[in-house]
C-alpha positions in Angstrom: -22.9 11.3 2.5 -22.0 14.6 0.9 -21.0 16.3 4.2 -19.1 13.7 5.2 -17.3 14.0 1.9 -16.3 17.6 2.7 -15.2 16.5 5.7 -12.8 13.8 4.5 -11.8 17.3 2.4 -11.4 18.9 5.5 -9.4 16.7 7.2 -6.9 16.6 4.1 -6.7 20.2 4.0 -6.7 20.9 7.4 -3.0 20.4 8.2 -1.9 22.9 5.2 -4.6 25.4 5.8 -2.0 28.2 6.0 -1.0 27.4 2.1 -4.6 27.5 1.5 -5.7 30.4 3.2 -2.8 32.3 1.5 -4.1 30.8 -1.8 -7.4 31.9 -1.1 -6.3 35.6 -0.3 -3.8 35.5 -3.6 -7.4 34.8 -5.4 -9.3 37.3 -4.0 -6.2 39.8 -5.0 -6.5 38.5 -8.1 -10.2 38.4 -8.8 -9.8 42.2 -7.1 -7.5 43.5 -9.6 -9.3 41.6 -12.5 -12.3 43.9 -11.9 -10.1 47.0 -11.6 -8.3 46.4 -15.0 -11.7 47.1 -17.3 -12.9 49.9 -15.2 -9.6 51.7 -15.7 -9.8 50.5 -19.2 -13.3 52.3 -19.4 -11.9 55.4 -17.6 -8.9 56.2 -20.0 -11.3 55.6 -23.2 -13.9 58.0 -21.8 -11.8 60.6 -21.4 -10.0 60.5 -25.0 -13.4 61.2 -25.7 -13.2 64.8 -24.4 -9.4 65.2 -25.8 -6.2 64.1 -24.0 -2.6 64.9 -23.1 -0.3 62.0 -24.7 1.8 62.3 -21.3 -1.8 61.2 -19.4 -2.3 58.2 -21.5 1.3 57.0 -21.1 0.5 57.6 -16.9 -2.3 55.5 -16.9 -1.1 52.6 -19.7 1.7 52.3 -16.8 -0.8 52.1 -14.0 -2.7 49.3 -16.0 0.6 47.3 -17.1 1.4 47.6 -13.3 -2.0 46.0 -12.3 -1.7 43.7 -15.2 1.8 42.5 -14.0 0.7 42.5 -10.1 -2.5 40.4 -11.2 -0.2 37.9 -13.5 2.2 37.6 -10.2 -0.3 37.3 -7.4 -2.1 34.5 -10.0 1.0 32.6 -10.4 1.4 32.5 -6.2 -2.0 31.5 -6.1 -1.6 28.4 -8.3 1.6 27.3 -6.7 0.3 27.7 -3.4 -3.5 25.3 -4.3 -1.6 23.3 -6.5 1.5 22.6 -4.0 -1.5 21.6 -1.6 -2.7 19.5 -3.9 0.9 17.7 -4.8 1.9 17.8 -0.8 -0.8 15.9 -0.3 -0.8 13.3 -2.9 3.0 12.7 -1.4 1.7 12.0 2.0 -1.1 9.7 0.8 1.2 7.7 -1.1 3.8 7.5 1.7 0.8 6.5 3.9 -0.8 3.8 1.7 2.4 2.3 1.3 3.4 2.3 4.7 -0.2 1.0 5.5 -0.2 -1.5 2.9 3.1 -2.7 4.3 0.9 -3.7 7.0 -1.4 -5.6 6.1 -1.2 -9.6 5.8 0.1 -11.0 2.5 -3.5 -13.1 2.4 -5.1 -9.7 1.9 -2.7 -8.7 -0.9 -3.7 -12.1 -2.7 -7.7 -12.0 -2.3 -7.9 -8.3 -3.3 -5.5 -8.5 -6.1 -2.3 -6.7 -6.7 -3.5 -4.5 -9.5 -6.9 -3.0 -7.4 -4.1 -2.1 -4.8 -2.2 -0.4 -7.4 -5.3 1.5 -8.7 -6.2 2.5 -5.9 -2.7 3.7 -4.7 -1.7 5.5 -8.3 -5.1 6.3 -10.2 -7.3 7.5 -7.1 -4.5 9.0 -5.4 -4.1 11.2 -8.6 -7.9 12.3 -8.6 -7.4 13.2 -4.9 -4.6 15.5 -6.0 -6.8 17.2 -8.4 -9.7 17.3 -6.0 -7.7 19.2 -3.6 -5.8 21.0 -6.1 -7.1 22.0 -9.5 -11.1 21.6 -8.4 -10.4 23.4 -5.2 -8.7 26.4 -7.0 -11.2 26.4 -9.9 -14.1 26.0 -7.4 -12.9 29.1 -5.2 -11.7 31.2 -8.3 -15.2 30.8 -10.0 -17.5 31.9 -6.8 -14.6 34.6 -6.5 -14.9 35.6 -10.3 -18.6 36.1 -10.1 -18.8 37.6 -6.7 -17.0 40.4 -7.7 -17.3 40.7 -12.0 -21.2 40.8 -12.2 -21.5 43.4 -9.7 -19.3 45.8 -11.2 -21.3 44.8 -15.0 -24.6 45.4 -13.2 -23.4 48.9 -12.6 -22.5 49.4 -15.9 -25.5 48.5 -17.7 -28.3 45.8 -16.6 -29.9 44.8 -20.1 -26.2 44.0 -21.4 -24.9 42.1 -18.5 -28.2 39.6 -19.0 -27.3 39.2 -22.4 -23.8 38.8 -22.1 -23.9 35.9 -19.6 -27.3 34.5 -21.5 -25.2 31.8 -23.2 -23.3 30.7 -20.3 -25.5 28.1 -18.8 -25.3 26.9 -22.4 -21.7 26.5 -22.0 -22.2 25.1 -18.7 -24.3 22.1 -20.0 -22.2 21.7 -22.9 -19.1 20.8 -21.0 -20.9 19.0 -18.0 -21.9 16.5 -21.3 -18.3 16.8 -23.0 -16.4 16.4 -20.1 -18.6 13.0 -18.6 -17.7 11.6 -22.0 -14.0 12.9 -21.9 -13.8 11.0 -18.8 -15.4 7.8 -19.9 -12.8 8.0 -22.8 -9.8 8.9 -21.2 -10.6 6.2 -18.4 -10.7 3.8 -21.5 -7.7 4.9 -22.9 -5.7 4.5 -19.4 -6.9 1.4 -19.7 -6.2 0.2 -22.7 -2.8 1.7 -22.2 -2.6 -0.8 -19.0 -3.6 -3.6 -21.0 -0.9 -3.0 -23.8 1.8 -2.5 -21.0 0.6 -5.6 -19.3 0.7 -7.7 -22.7 4.2 -6.4 -22.8 5.2 -7.2 -19.4 4.0 -10.7 -19.6 5.3 -11.6 -23.2 9.2 -10.6 -22.3 8.7 -12.6 -18.7 7.5 -15.5 -20.5 9.6 -15.1 -23.5 11.1 -18.6 -23.5 7.8 -20.5 -23.4 6.2 -18.5 -26.2 9.1 -19.6 -28.6 8.9 -22.8 -27.2 5.4 -23.4 -27.9 5.8 -21.4 -31.3 3.6 -18.6 -30.6 5.0 -15.5 -31.7 1.9 -14.8 -34.3 -0.5 -15.3 -31.9 1.1 -13.0 -29.1 1.5 -10.7 -32.1 -2.0 -11.0 -33.4 -2.7 -10.1 -29.7 -0.8 -7.3 -29.5 -2.2 -6.1 -32.5 -5.4 -6.4 -31.1 -4.7 -4.2 -28.0 -2.8 -1.6 -29.9 -5.3 -1.1 -31.9 -7.8 -0.7 -29.1 -5.5 2.1 -27.8 -5.9 4.0 -30.6 -9.6 4.2 -31.1 -9.8 5.6 -27.7 -7.2 7.8 -28.0 -8.7 8.8 -31.2 -12.5 9.0 -29.4 -10.7 11.7 -27.1 -9.6 13.5 -29.2 -12.8 13.9 -31.3 -14.3 15.1 -28.1 -12.1 17.5 -27.2 -11.4 19.2 -30.8 -15.4 19.1 -30.5 -15.7 20.8 -27.2 -13.4 23.5 -27.5 -14.3 25.1 -30.5 -17.7 24.7 -29.0 -16.8 26.7 -26.1 -15.2 29.5 -28.2 -18.3 29.5 -30.3 -20.3 30.0 -27.6 -18.4 33.1 -25.8 -17.7 34.9 -29.3 -22.0 34.5 -29.5 -21.7 36.5 -26.0 -19.5 39.1 -27.2 -21.5 39.2 -30.2 -24.5 39.9 -28.2 -23.2 42.9 -26.3 -21.5 44.8 -29.4 -24.9 44.6 -31.3 -26.9 45.9 -28.2 -24.3 48.0 -27.1 -23.8 49.5 -30.7 -27.5 50.4 -30.4 -27.2 52.0 -27.0 -24.2 54.1 -28.2 -26.5 55.6 -30.3 -28.9 56.8 -28.0 -25.7 57.4 -25.9 -26.9 55.7 -22.8 -23.9 53.9 -23.0 -19.9 54.7 -23.5 -17.7 53.6 -25.7 -15.6 52.6 -22.7 -18.6 51.1 -21.0 -18.8 48.8 -24.1 -15.4 47.9 -23.8 -15.4 47.4 -19.9 -18.1 44.8 -20.5 -16.4 42.9 -23.6 -13.6 42.6 -20.9 -16.0 41.4 -18.8 -17.3 38.9 -20.7 -14.3 37.5 -21.8 -13.2 37.6 -18.0 -15.9 35.0 -17.1 -15.6 32.9 -20.3 -12.7 30.6 -18.8 -14.2 30.1 -15.5 -17.5 29.3 -17.0 -16.0 26.5 -18.7 -13.7 25.1 -16.4 -16.6 24.9 -13.8 -18.2 21.9 -15.3 -14.8 20.2 -15.8 -14.6 21.4 -12.3 -17.8 19.6 -11.1 -16.7 16.2 -13.0 -13.5 16.2 -11.3 -15.4 16.9 -7.8 -17.5 14.4 -8.3 -14.3 11.7 -9.6 -12.1 12.9 -7.0 -14.7 12.4 -4.1 -15.2 8.5 -5.3 -11.6 8.2 -5.4 -11.3 10.1 -1.5 -13.6 7.3 -0.5 -12.0 4.7 -2.4 -8.9 5.4 -0.5 -10.3 6.0 2.9 -11.8 2.1 2.6 -7.9 0.8 1.9 -6.6 3.0 5.0 -9.6 2.2 7.0 -8.8 -1.4 6.5 -7.3 -3.0 10.2 -4.5 -5.6 9.4 -5.6 -9.0 10.8 -1.8 -9.8 12.3 -0.9 -6.7 14.4 1.2 -6.0 17.3 -0.2 -6.7 20.7 -1.7 -3.3 22.9 1.0 -4.5 25.4 3.7 -6.4 23.9 5.6 -8.7 26.2 9.5 -8.7 26.1 11.3 -11.3 24.3 14.3 -12.6 26.6 17.6 -12.9 24.8 19.1 -14.9 23.3 16.6 -16.8 22.1 16.9 -20.4 22.4 14.4 -21.5 19.6 12.2 -23.9 21.6 8.1 -24.0 20.1 5.6 -25.7 21.3 1.7 -25.6 19.5 -1.3 -26.4 22.3 -4.2 -27.3 20.5 -3.5 -25.1 17.3 -6.6 -23.9 15.3 -6.3 -22.0 12.0 -9.6 -21.7 9.7 -9.3 -19.2 6.8 -11.7 -17.2 5.7 -14.6 -18.5 3.4 -13.3 -21.7 4.5 -15.9 -24.4 6.5 -13.2 -26.4 8.0 -10.2 -25.6 9.9 -7.0 -26.4 8.4 -5.0 -27.0 11.3 -7.6 -28.7 13.3 -5.9 -29.3 17.2 -2.7 -29.6 16.8 0.1 -30.2 19.3 3.7 -30.5 19.6 6.9 -29.7 21.2 10.3 -28.6 19.4 13.1 -29.0 21.7 16.5 -26.0 20.7 18.3 -27.1 18.0 16.6 -30.0 16.6 16.0 -30.6 13.2 12.0 -31.8 12.7 10.8 -32.8 9.3 6.9 -32.0 9.0 5.0 -34.4 5.9 1.9 -35.6 4.9 -0.6 -35.4 2.0 -1.3 -32.5 -0.5 -3.5 -30.5 1.6 -2.9 -31.3 5.0 -1.9 -27.9 6.5 2.0 -28.2 6.1 2.4 -24.5 4.6 -0.1 -23.3 6.8 1.9 -24.3 9.8 4.9 -23.3 8.5 3.3 -19.3 7.7 1.8 -19.7 11.5 5.8 -19.5 12.9 6.5 -16.5 11.1 2.7 -15.3 12.3 2.1 -14.7 8.1 -1.5 -16.0 8.9 -3.4 -15.0 12.1 -2.8 -17.3 14.8 -5.3 -17.3 18.0 -3.9 -16.3 21.2 -2.3 -19.0 23.3 -2.0 -21.5 20.8 1.6 -21.0 19.5 4.6 -20.5 21.9 8.4 -19.4 21.4 10.8 -20.2 24.7 7.1 -20.0 26.0 6.4 -16.7 24.9 2.8 -16.6 22.8 3.5 -15.3 19.8 0.7 -13.4 19.9 2.1 -11.6 22.7 5.3 -10.8 20.9 6.0 -7.8 18.5 6.1 -9.1 14.8 9.3 -7.4 14.5 11.3 -8.9 17.6 9.5 -12.3 16.2 10.4 -12.0 12.8 13.6 -11.4 13.7 14.2 -14.7 15.4 12.2 -16.8 12.9 13.9 -16.9 9.6 11.0 -18.8 6.8 12.0 -19.3 3.5 8.9 -20.1 1.3 8.7 -22.6 -1.6 8.5 -19.9 -4.2 11.5 -17.8 -2.9 10.8 -14.2 -4.3 14.0 -12.7 -6.0 14.0 -8.6 -6.6 15.3 -7.3 -9.9 18.8 -6.7 -8.4 22.4 -8.3 -8.4 22.5 -12.0 -6.1 24.6 -10.4 -3.6 21.8 -7.5 -2.8 19.2 -10.2 -2.7 21.0 -12.9 -0.8 21.6 -9.5 1.9 18.1 -8.6 1.7 17.4 -9.3 5.2 20.8 -7.4 6.3 21.7 -4.9 3.7 24.7 -4.1 5.6 26.3 -7.3 5.3 30.1 -7.9 4.6 30.7 -9.9 1.2 32.4 -12.2 3.0 29.2 -13.2 5.0 26.7 -13.2 1.8 29.7 -15.7 0.2 29.5 -17.6 3.3 25.4 -18.1 3.7 25.8 -19.0 -0.5 28.2 -21.9 0.8 25.9 -22.6 3.2 23.0 -23.2 1.0 25.3 -24.7 -1.8 24.9 -21.8 -4.1 28.4 -20.9 -4.2 29.9 -23.2 -6.9 27.0 -21.6 -9.0 27.8 -19.0 -8.6 31.7 -19.0 -9.6 30.2 -20.2 -13.3 28.2 -16.7 -13.7 30.1 -14.1 -15.5 29.6 -11.7 -13.2 29.3 -13.4 -9.8 28.0 -12.3 -7.0 27.5 -9.0 -9.4 25.1 -11.2 -11.7 21.5 -9.1 -12.2 19.4 -12.1 -11.5 16.8 -10.1 -13.2 12.9 -10.1 -12.8 11.9 -12.4 -10.1 15.1 -14.3 -10.8 14.3 -15.2 -14.2 18.0 -15.7 -15.4 18.1 -18.2 -12.5 17.0 -22.0 -12.6 14.3 -23.2 -9.9 17.2 -24.7 -7.8 19.4 -21.8 -7.8 16.4 -19.5 -7.1 15.1 -21.7 -4.0 19.0 -21.7 -3.1 19.3 -17.8 -3.5 16.2 -17.7 -0.7 18.0 -20.4 1.5 21.1 -18.5 1.5 19.5 -15.2 2.6 17.5 -16.8 5.7 21.0 -18.1 6.1 22.7 -14.7 6.6 20.1 -13.3 9.1 21.6 -15.8 11.8 17.8 -16.4 13.4 17.7 -19.2 15.7 14.6 -20.4 14.3 14.6 -21.4 10.9 11.4 -22.8 8.9 12.0 -24.0 5.3 8.3 -24.8 3.6 9.4 -26.9 1.3 12.2 -24.8 0.1 14.4 -27.7 -1.2 11.4 -29.2 -3.4 13.8 -27.9 -6.8 17.2 -29.5 -5.0 17.7 -33.0 -5.7 18.1 -35.4 -2.6 22.0 -35.2 -2.3 22.0 -31.3 -2.4 19.5 -31.0 0.1 21.3 -33.9 2.6 24.3 -31.7 2.3 22.8 -28.5 2.8 20.7 -29.4 5.7 24.1 -30.9 7.2 26.0 -27.7 6.4 24.0 -25.9 8.2 23.8 -28.0 11.4 27.3 -27.9 11.4 27.7 -24.8 11.4 24.8 -23.3 13.3 22.8 -24.4 16.5 19.2 -23.5 15.0 15.9 -25.2 15.2 14.9 -26.6 12.1 11.5 -27.0 10.7 11.8 -28.6 7.2 8.0 -29.0 5.6 9.0 -31.5 3.0 6.9 -33.9 0.6 10.7 -35.7 -0.4 10.3 -38.2 2.2 14.5 -39.1 1.3 15.1 -35.8 2.9 12.9 -36.1 5.8 14.8 -39.5 6.7 18.1 -37.8 8.1 16.0 -35.5 10.3 15.8 -35.9 14.4 12.2 -36.3 14.1 9.3 -36.7 12.3 5.9 -35.2 12.0 3.2 -36.5 10.1 -0.2 -34.2 9.5 -3.4 -35.4 7.7 -6.6 -33.1 7.4 -4.9 -30.7 10.1 -4.3 -33.0 12.9 -1.4 -34.6 14.1 -1.2 -38.5 13.3 2.1 -39.7 13.9 5.5 -38.7 15.3 8.9 -39.9 16.1 11.9 -40.9 13.9 11.8 -42.4 10.4 13.0 -45.9 11.5 10.5 -46.3 14.2 7.4 -44.6 11.7 8.3 -47.3 8.8 8.3 -50.3 11.2 4.3 -49.8 12.3 1.3 -49.6 9.9 0.4 -45.9 9.4 0.5 -42.9 7.0 4.0 -42.4 7.0 4.5 -46.0 6.1 2.3 -45.5 2.9 3.4 -42.4 1.8 7.2 -44.1 2.1 6.3 -46.5 0.2 4.4 -44.8 -2.6 7.9 -42.6 -2.6 10.3 -45.6 -3.0 7.7 -47.1 -5.8 7.9 -43.6 -7.7 11.6 -43.8 -8.0 11.6 -47.2 -8.9 9.4 -46.6 -11.6 11.8 -43.6 -12.7 14.9 -45.6 -12.5 13.7 -48.4 -15.0 12.3 -45.7 -17.2 
């Protein structure tokens, strides 16, 4: 598994290997200079013991300043190069993930959970960036620092070198222990902040319900609990940090004190020069930061590798609904003939088919209603026509083309699907209407709104078509949201229009007007999924489904004449309407 993770890291870094190599070379130069500077200081100090010329000291000091300045510039370049690789991988990975998620079928997002997907696309990608930027830089720098600095220290004095690095294992263990705790606490703080943000978003979206049911105090108490939870998590993290960093400073100070104590004794014995002692102290200080950072680096490596696997798991998921390897060319213009031949659809985890051997033909320009009891497969049929669910090969056809043999973009250009819950974006009404055709003129937008019987409502809005509909269209009524979604589909001029109970929030008269307007102005094939049989009665033909099977079909006037499911549903609806009128 470790080799596999290293292979993944190498694969992500490979496109940026030039920048990584330049960054590595820069780190080598930095560490060479960091080792050279204490040696220069040692030489200057030792020279001072024998008498010196002020001009020579200035020259040597200038040389040391030049080396230190060069080291600082090269270190800055190395960090920009390596950190830049991490940032570039982060940008590319986010783009790749978003593109990959757009290719997945809607059902996968619902099963996986949007929160889980967002977590992998945000937090996990950030961890990958830290792994490929900070961790790579820090680990490389630590290896180079020890590789160059330890030999230089050993050349000065073996005993003092061992004494100087003796406290470092304690420092490393402390960072590992506290670093793991800090990561857990930071994760708790992020989770608490996420819960706080989620509650605020939910309460703002449901502010009307909160006021209707007088639940302001309950929501305030809930916010108070989450707010305190976030505060406690933040304080715990701050306490751990405030303990760790002084601890590291104390351990590094012990290392310096050991060098000073033992070095002073050697000075008395004339076995060590003052310049050598100063150089050792400088080397000790050079190793403190890489050693302390190594613990954080190891934690980052572990977290980053887990996140890398989680991201790869997401990227390796192949969509159930995808383009065929050798797609058929769709003949244009599309007439709009639809046909099902023994259509079977079963959802994952289900023990029975949702659609069980469904067969029918719908002619171009025909208005067909699909009705039936709850759970009979109406919505599944609507989604199948737009290939929003996986459709078996050779069972569903558009103009005699197998839907599974067509490119998804070609198919969805010809079939406009309007779901019952039409999603609206946080934008203007006009932008929501022209979502399928962003370049559509305002005249076309208003024409589509008129067809959907929405234009009259728009004229009553203060900003007309520029009215912001709010998050998920919260500022509109249910009927207005449905008609906006319908207008969006009418604007794209697809030859096939599938309405999945898209007029459920519209009264029967308005629904009839909309259907008449659509048929009058276009020659579309319309498949209307509906539980309103009064609206279905005006259709050319009605398909009656029960438990995924087609049990009846025909015109309304014919179906109510024979015993069967349709007549039972019709009588039930008429009885409900009579009860409502009496009430």
